[in-house]
N, C-alpha and C positions, 0 to 999 in steps of 0.2 A: 485301663489305668489301675484298677483294683488288683488285677493279676500281677502287674509289674511291681506294685508296692509289696505284695506278698513275697515275690521272688527276692526283692532287695532285703527284706527282713531275714529271709533264710540265709542269704549271703553273709549278712552281718553276724548271724549266730555262728556260721561256719568259720568266719574270720576270728571270732573270739575263742574258738575251740582249741585245746592243747595241741592237737596234731596239725594245726594250720601254721602258716609262716608267721614268725614274730615280727616281720617288717611292718612298720606302721603304714597303712594305706588309707588315705583320706576317702571318705564316703563319696560315691558318685552322686552327681547332681542330676536331677531329672531333666530330660530334654525340654527346652523352652517350647511352649505351645505357641504356634503362630497365631496372631490375632486374626479374627474373622474380618474379611474385607467387606466394606460397605457396598451395597449394590450400586451400580452405575459404571463400574470399570469395564473395559473392553474384554472380550474373551481372550485376546492375545496377552493382555496384561495379567489376567488371572492365571493363564497357563504358564507364563514366565515365572510368576510368583511361586506356583507349585513346584516348578522345576528347580528354583533356587533354594527351596527348603531342603535341609539334609534328610536323608532317608534313615529315620530313627529305627525303623524295624530291622534294617540291615545291620545297623550298629548293635542293636540288642542281640540279634542273632550271633554276631561275632563275639559279644561278651559271653553269651551262654556257651558257645563253643569253647571259649577260652577257659571258662569255669570248669567245664567237664574235663578239658585237657589238664587243668591244674590238679583236679582230683586224681586223675590217673597217674600223674607224675609225683604224687605224694605231697602236693601243695607247695612246691618249691617256687618262691617268688623273687628270685634274684634276677638281675638284669644281665643281658648279654647281647652280643651282636650289634647291629646298627644303632639300636636304641641306646645302649650303654655308651657307644662312641659319641653320639649326638649329645647325650646328657653331659658328658665330660666337656665337650666344647662349649656348651651353653653355660655351665658352671664356671668355666675359666673366664668367660666374659661377664660374669655376674648378671646374667639375663634370665635367671631361672624363673623369676616371678613376673616378668613383663612379656606380654604377648605382642606389644608394639614393636619390640626390637627384632622380632622374627622377620619383620618386613625388610630389614636391612640385608637379609640373605637374598641372593639372586633368585629369580622366579624358577628357573630350571632346577637349581640345586635344592631349593626349598621344597619343591614338589617331589623330587626324587627322594629326598631325605624323609619327608613326611610319609610318603607311600611306604618306604622301606620300614620306617619305625612302626607304623600302624600294623603292617603285616607281621613284623617281629613280635609286637605286643600281643597280637591275636594268637600267635603260636605259643608264646612263653607265659602269658598271663600278666596280671598286675595293671591296675588303672591308676596311673600317675598323673601329676600335673603336667609334665612335659608332653605326655601322650595327648592330653586334652588340648593343649596349646597347638600341637601339630594337627590335630583334627580340625580345630578352628581355622588354622591357616589353610588347610586343604579345602575346607568348605568355602572360605572367602574367595579362593581362586576359582572354584566351581561356580559360585554365584556371579563373579565378574564375567566369566565366560558366558553364562546364561544371559546376563544383562546385555552383553555385546551382541549375542545372537538375536535377542529380542529386538534391539534397535535396528539391526540390519533387516530382520524379517518385517518389521513395521515400516521400513523405509524412512526413518527419521534420524539417520546418522548425518551429522555435519562435522565440520572441521574442529569445532570447539569440543564436542563430545569425544572425537577421536583423540584429541590431544590429552583430554582428561584421563582416558582409559590407558594411554600409553605412558603415563607419568607414574613412576614408582614413588613411594613416600620418601625414599632416600634422595630422590632427585629434586624434591620441592625446595625452592629457595628459602633460606632461613630468614628470620625476621630482621636480622641485622644487615643482610645484603641489600645494596641499593638496587632498586628496580626502576627501569626507565618508564616514561609516560606511555599509556596505552596507545596502541596504533589505531587511528581512526580510519574508517573506510572512506575512500574518496568518491565523491558524487559529482559527476559531470552533468551540468544543466545545459541542455541545448534548447535555446529559444530564439525567436526571430530577432529580438532586441536584447542588448545587454542591460543589466540593472544600473548601468552608469552611462550617462550621456556626455559626450566630449564636445568642448567648445574651444575655438582658437582665440587667444587673447591678441590684443593689438601688437604686442611684442613678438608674436609668432609662436609662443609657447601654448601648451594645451592645458585646459582646466577640466577637471572631472567633477560632475555633479550627480547626486543620487537621483535616479529616475523614479517617477511616481507610477504606480500601477498595482493591480491586484496580485499578480504573480510575484512581484518584487517584495511586497509587504508579506505575502504568504510564506515566502522562503527566507525571510530575514532572520528567523530564529533557528533555522536548520543547521547553520554553521556551528552551533554548540555541540552537535553530535557527529557531524561529518566534516571532512575536509572538502570544501566546495570549489569547483572550477566552472565558471560560466563560459559558454561559447555562443556568440551572437554578433549581430551587426551593431557597430557603435553609433549608427545614425548619421555619419558624415561620409563624404566622398573625398578620399585622399589618394593621390597618385603615388606610385611607387617612388621611393626616395627617402631622404633623411627624415622628412616630416612623418611619413608612415612608420618608420623605424622607431622614432621617438614616442609616437602615440602607442605603438605596440608594447614597448618596454614599460611605459607608464601604466597601461592596462594590466600587464602581467603582474605587476607589483600589487595590484588590487584583486588578483585571482580571476582575471578575465582574459579570454583569448578572442581577439577580434576576427570577424569575417568581413572582408572588404568586398563590397558589391559595387558594380558599376551603375551608372545612372540608368542605362537601358535595361539592365537586369532588374533593378528595383522597380522601374515602371511596369515591366511586363510580369515580373514575379509577384511583387507585393501589391502594388496598386492595381495590377491586372488580374492575375488568376486568383490570388488570395482574397482580395477585397471585392472584386466584381463577379466572381464565380462561386467560390467556396463559401465565403461569409454570408452572402444573401441566401444561398440554398440551405445552409445549415440553420438559418433563422426563418425558414419557410417563406422566403421571398422568391417568387419564380424568376428564372433566368430571363433577362431582357436582351433581345437582339434588335438593334436599331438598323435603319436602312444604310446609314453611313458607317462603315466599319473601318476605323483607322488601325494603325499597327498596334496600338495599345489595347484594342478591343478584338483583335484577331485571336481567337481561342487557341489556334494551333501554335502561334508564336508565344502566347502566354504559357501554354503547357510546356513548351521547350525551355522557357526561362525558369519555370518551376522545377523541372528536372535538373537544370544546371545549378540552381541555388542549393538544392538538396545534396547534389554531388559535391559541391564545395564544402558544405557542412561536414559531410562524411570524411573528406580528406583531412580536414583540420582536426576532427575528433580522433581519427586514427593516428595522427602524429602525436597527439597528447595522451593517448590511451596507455594505461598500464594494466597489467594483469590483476584482476580483482576489482577494478573500478566498476561502478554502476553508472550507466548512461540513461538519463531521463530526458526524453524528447517531449516537447510541449507544443500543443495546439496544432491547428490545421495547416500552418505554414510548413510543417516538417512531416507530412504524412508518408513521404517516400524514404525518409531517413532510416527507419528500422530495418528495411530490407537491404539497403546499401551497407549498413554496418554489419549485419549478419553475414553478408557475402564475404566480407573480409575476415571476420572473427565469429564463427558460429557459436563459440563458447562465451561470448560477451553477454553480460546482463543488460538487457535493454527494456525499458518501459516507455510507454507513450500515454500521455494524458491530454484530453480534450477539454478546453475551458469554455466552449460554447455548447449549445444543445446539439445533439445528433438527431437529424430528422427521421421520420418514419421511412420505411423502405419505399413507399409509394412516392415520396418526394425525392429521396436520394437517387432512385433509379433514373431520374431525369438527367443526371450528370453524364456527359459524353464519355469520360474516362473513369467510369465508376469501378470497374474490376481492378485496375492497377492500384488504385489507392487502398482498397480493401485488402488485397493480397499483401501489400507492403506493410500495412499496420499489423496484420496477423503474424508477421515475422517477429514481432516483439514478444517477450515473455509475459508481460502483463499490460493490459489495456484498461485505462481508468477513465471514468466519467463522473460528473457531479451527482447524478441521480440514477436511480434504478431504471427509470423510463428511458433515459438516453442509452444505457447499456443494453436494454432490451431491444431498442430500435437497431442498434449496431448488430446484435446477434441475428435479428430478423433479416437485416440486409444481407449478411453473409450467407444465410440459409437460402434466401429467395434469388439472389443474384449469382452467387458462386456455387450454390448447390451443396454447401458444407453442412455438417450436422451441428445444430445449435443445442446447447445444454444450459441449464441454469448456472453452470460454472464458467462457461465460455464457448469456444468454437473448436471443433475437432475436424482435422483434415488428414485422412489416411495415416493415422497414428500421431500426427503432430497436433498438439493441443495448445491453444492460446487462452490464458485466463483473462476473463472480462469481469470487472467488478465496479461498484460505485464507491467513490471516495469523496464525500462532500467537503469542499474547501471551507476554511474559516479565516479569521483575522487574528491579530494580536490584541485582545481586549485590554491588556495591561497598558499598552501604549496610549489608549484613549483615557482610561481611568486615571492614570498618572498625570496626563496632561491637564485634566480638569482641576487638579490640585495646585497647579502653578499660578503664580500671581498674574501673569499675562492673560491667561484664559479667564481667570476670575474677573479681571477688569473688563474683558469683552462681554462676559455674562451680565455684569452689572449695567453696562452701557446698553445692551440690547433689551434688558428688562425695562429700563427707563423709556426706551424708544417705543416698545410694544405694550406699554402699560394699558390695561383695560381691554385688551384684544387677545383672542385665541390665535395662536400661531400655527399654521400648517406649512410644511416644508417639503420641497421636492428637489433632489440633487441628481441630475442626470447629464449624460452626454447628449448633445443635440443630435440625436440619431433617430433613424426611422423606427427602430425596434423598441425604443424607450417609452413610447406611448404618451408623449407630452401633449399632443393635441387632444387625445382622449381624456387626459387628466383635466385639462382646461374646460372641456365641454361638460364634464361631470360637475365641476365646480360651478360653472355657469347655471346648470340645471338646479343645483342646490340653492343658489342665491335667488333664482326666480321663484322657487317654491317656498323659500323661507326668507322673506325680505327683512325680517327682524334681525337677521345676522349680518346685514350689510356693513354696519360700523363696528361689529364685534368680532370679526374674523379677518385674518390676513393670510394670504398664500404667498410665500416666498419661494420663487422658482429659480434655481441655479442651473443654467443650461450652458455646459462647457462646449465651446465650438469644436468641431472636428471635421476634417476633410472638407474645408471651406471651398476648395477648387472643384468639387464634384457638383454637377448641375442638380442632381436629386437632393443633395443636402442644402443647396441654396434655395430651392423651392420649399423645403421643409422649414427653413429659417423664416422665410417670408410668411408662410402659413401660420407659424406660431406667433409671430409679431402681430399679425392681423387679428388673431383671436384675443390676444392680450389687450390690444387697443380697444377692441369692441367691448370686452367685459368691463374694463376700467371706465370707458365712456358711458356705459349703461348703468353701472352700479356705484361709480365713484362720486365723491363729493369734493368741495373745495379743500377740506381738511385731510382727506384720506382717500386712498384707492384700495380696492380689494386684492390687487395682485402687484407684487414687486418682482419684476423679471430682470435677471442679470445674465448677460451673455459673457460670462467670464468664470474663471476658477477662483476659489478662495484659498488663503493660506491655511495651514493645518490648525493653528490656534483659533483662527476665526471660525473654521468649520466645526471644531469641537464646541465652541461656545454656542453656535447656532443650533447644533444638535441638542445641547443641554436645555435650552429655553423653548424648544419646540413641543407643542401639545399633540400634534398629529403629523405623522410622516406618511406621505403618499408615494408608493412605488407601484407604477402602473405599466410595467413592461409588457409589450406584446409577445416577445420571446426573449428570454435571458438565460444564460448558462447558470448563474447563481444569483447575482446582484448582491454585492457586499455592502452597499449603502444601508440596507436594512440591518446588517450586523453592526455597522458603525453606530447607527442611531440607537440600537438597543444598548450598546456598551456605554453610551453617554447619558442614559436615562435612569440611573440607579436612584436618583432623588425625585425627579419630576414624574416618572412613570407615565410617559406619553403613550399614545395608541399608534400601532403600526397598521396601516391599510396596505395590504400586499396583493399584488396581482397573482392569480393562480397559475399564470403562464411563466412565472419566474421560478428558477430552480430552488430559491430560498423558501418557496411555499411548502415544500416537502420537509423542511427543517424547522421553520418558524410558524408553520400553519396553526399549531395549537394555541399560540398566544396572539396571533394577528387576526385581523378581519380580512378574509379572502374575498376578492372581487374579480369580476370579469370586466376588464377595461373596455371591451367593445359594447357593453351594456351601460348606457349613460344613466338610466334610472337606477341601476344597481350601484353605480359609483356615487350618485347623489345620496342614496339611502345609507351607504357605508360612511360617508362624511358626517351625516347627521348622527348616526350611532356613535361615531368616534368622539364627536364634540360633546355629546350629552351622556357619555358613559359614566357610571358611578365610580368613585375613587377606589372602592374595594375591588371591583372587577378589573379596573385598570392596573392596579398593583399586582393582582394575581396573574394577569396576562404578562406583565413585565417580568415577574419572577420566573415564569416558565421560559420565556425567551432568553433572559439573562443567564439562566442555568445552562441552556444549550450552547450559547455563545462562549461562555467561559470554559466549558468542557471540550467542545469541538473546535479547538483553535487551529491556527495555520500550522503550527509546529506539530501538533498531533496528526494533522492531515498528512504532512510530509513524512513523518516518522512511520505512520501506518503504511503508506504506499511503498516506501523503500524496504521496510521489513517484509511486506507481502511479496515484493519483487524478489528479494533474496530467497524466501521460502519457495516461491514458484519456480525459480531457476533450479534449485536443488531437486524439486519434484520432477522437473523436465529431464534432468540428467538421469534420475533413477528410472524414469519412464523409457528413455532411450536405451538404457542398458538392458531392458527386458525385450526390446525389439531386435529381431535377428539382424546382424550387420549386413550391409550391402555387399554383394559378391563382386569382387574386382575381376574383370575379364582376364587381365594378364596373369593373375595368380592361378588361373585354370589353363590358359593357353600354353604357357611355358612348360609346365610339367607334362601336359598332353603331348606336345611336340617331342619332348625328350623321352617319352615312354616307349617301350618296345612292344607292349601289348595294350591295345585300346579297345574299349567297349562303348558303343554309342547307343543310347536308349532314346527312342523317339516316342513321344506321347502327346496327347491333346486333351485338355480339359477333363481331367479325372484320373490322370496317371498317379498323381500324388495326393489328390484330394477327392472327396466325394461330396457333391452338392445335393442338398436336400431342400426341396421346395416347401416353404412354410405355407404357401397358399393351399396346399392339399389338406391342411388341417381346417376343416370347415366347422361352422357353428352347428347348433342343433337343427337349424332349419335347412342346412345343407348349402347355404349361400355365404360366401365370405363377407365380413362386415364392410360397409361402405366407408370411404374416407381413409382406409388404412392401406398403404402401398404394399405390394407384394415384395417380400424380401427373401433372399436366399442366404442360408447360413452355410459356412464352409468349415469342415473339420479335417484334420490330418488323417490320411488313410492309414489303417493299422498296418 
C-alpha cells in the first residue's frame, strides 16, 4: 500500500508538469479493500468470495503500462476509438454520472463495449469516470457469473434463484404496475378420512360437519400458506348415482376429493388389516391368531383389500395431480401409496408421515408382509416420524430386513436415498387460549369451581383404548388413596373415557374391566357425600373441555404406547393461570418434548404412579409455575402450523437434493440405443470381459491391524474404482 501511494503522488506531480496534458483528469480512487470474513464460512463460500473480488494487481499493471505508454507518446490524453464513441452515446442520453443506467444496455453489448473501452483506455491512457463505470459494470458481470457458478457447484440452485439471476434491472416491474397475488404451492393431503364428515338429512340432502381429530386440528392453519386439497374417505357408503354426484360436488367446493369404498373393502382394509394387524403391531401388541378365522380375519384377504384401497387412492390422486404439487401421505393406512404414485410420476414430490409409534425391528419383523411395506415407504422423498426413536427404529428395520445401508440422515439403496427425520407435531394453542376468554367458557369455569370447591382435581382424557393405560392409572390412584387416607375427601379424579370400536370383543372386555375398577375404588374410599372418581363414557364439547382443563390441578397421561398424545399439549395451553402439574408417561411421544416440565412415570409401576401423584399434589407453587413456563414455551413455539411448514419445506428441499443426486449418477443405458446402430454398422467390434475389464477390485480385508488380524464385528468390504 505504501508503494502504491508513492506511485500515485508521482503521477499527480507529472500531471501538474507543463509538458503533460492540460485535460483535467480526476484523481483515481484507491481500490476498496474487501472486508475480512469472519470465521465459520465454508471453504466454497470463501473461494467464491475471492473469485468475485476484482484483480486489482492486474488493473494496476494496466495503469502502469498506460502511464509508460503515455510518456512515450508525449503525454497525449485525447480520446479516440471505441471509448470516444461510447462517451458520445452516454452523453447524448445524459447518463454520464449514473452507473445504474448502464444496466439498461443489453448484457452482450455492455460486455463488448466495456471490454473494448477498457482495452482502448489501456492503450491510449487517461483514467476517466466513464472508464471506471465500465470497469464496475464488467466486474458486476463477473461477480454474477461467479455467484451462479458457486450456487451450481454447491448444489443449492432452485427455481427462485434462477429467476432472480435471469432478471435484468430493466425487466423488473415498476412500482406503478399492478401485480397479481403470489402463486401458492398446492398441497395434496392423502389420509384415510376426510376432515369433513357427511350426513344425509331427512329431505335427502347432504350436510357436512367438521371432523374432530389430531390431524385435522394440526393441519387447520396450513391453508394460510398453501392451497390445500384433501383426498380421503367421507365415512359413508354411497352407491353410484345422483346422490354420489351431489356429495362429490359438495365436497369439491370444500377442497375435498372423496374416495368411495365399499363395505367389504372397509371391513377388510380398515377394520381388518389396518386396525387388527398394523395398529396393534405398531403399538407393541403381538398379533393374535384365533382358532376361528372368519373372512374379516383372514390375513390374505385383508392384505388384498389393503392393496386395493391404496390403488384407489393412487388413481384419484393422479387424476387431480398437477405439475409442482406436493403429495403428503399420512399414517399406516397408506403405506403402499408412495410407490404407486412414484410408478406413475417419478418426478412427483411425495412425503409420508406416521402418526403412531414405529416399533423396533424385532417387533416389526413379525409382520408377514414386512418387506413390501418398507420398500413402498422408501419410495417417498421424505419419511417423517414424531420422535427420533421412531425414526431410528425405521432405519434399523430397513437395515436388518432389507439389507439397505442406514445413515443418520436416512436410508440408501444403490444410489437412491430416502430422507428420514423426526417432526414433532403440535397443536394450535391460540385456539385454546382464545376460548378461555369467552363468556361461555368462563361460565363453565365458575360452575366447575363451585362444584369442586375444597378438593384437588385430577383429570384424565383418553380414548377407551388398550394403549391408553386407563386401568394402570386407576390402580395407581387406588394405591395412592390406600397409602394416604387423609386425601380421600380432598382429591377427585375425573376420567373422560371416549368410547371407540365398541363392536370389537377386546374393547368390550376393556370397558368392563375399567368399570369394575372404578366401582371397586368408589365403593372402598367413597362416602355418602362424595366419591373419589367421576367416570364418564362420553366425549365433551370443546367449551366444556377447555373449562375442565383450566380448573384441573393434575393431569394424568398414562399411555402404554402413544405416538405423541396431544391431550398433554391441550392441558398445558389452558394452564397459563392455574399452573397445574402434568404427570406424563415415558412411553408417550410427548415425553421427549414436555419431559423437562412434566413428572415422567412408568405406568406399569403402580408404586411409581402413586408417588408421582403425591408429588404433584404437594408440589410448591414456585416449582409448578416454573414447570408450566417451560412446557407452555414449547407448546407455543412448536405449533401445528410450524410442524406442517417444516415438513413441507424439508420435502421441497429433499426433492431438489434428490434431483441433483440423480444428475450425478450415470444414466441407464437403453438397449435399443445400442442395438439399432450396431445392426446398421458396417464394422463391428465386440469386447468380452468378466469382473475386472473396466474396474479393478481391491479387497479392504487385506489391510490388517498391527496384530495382523482384522478387527471383529466389521464386515469385509470391497471398493471399486474405474480402471485407468
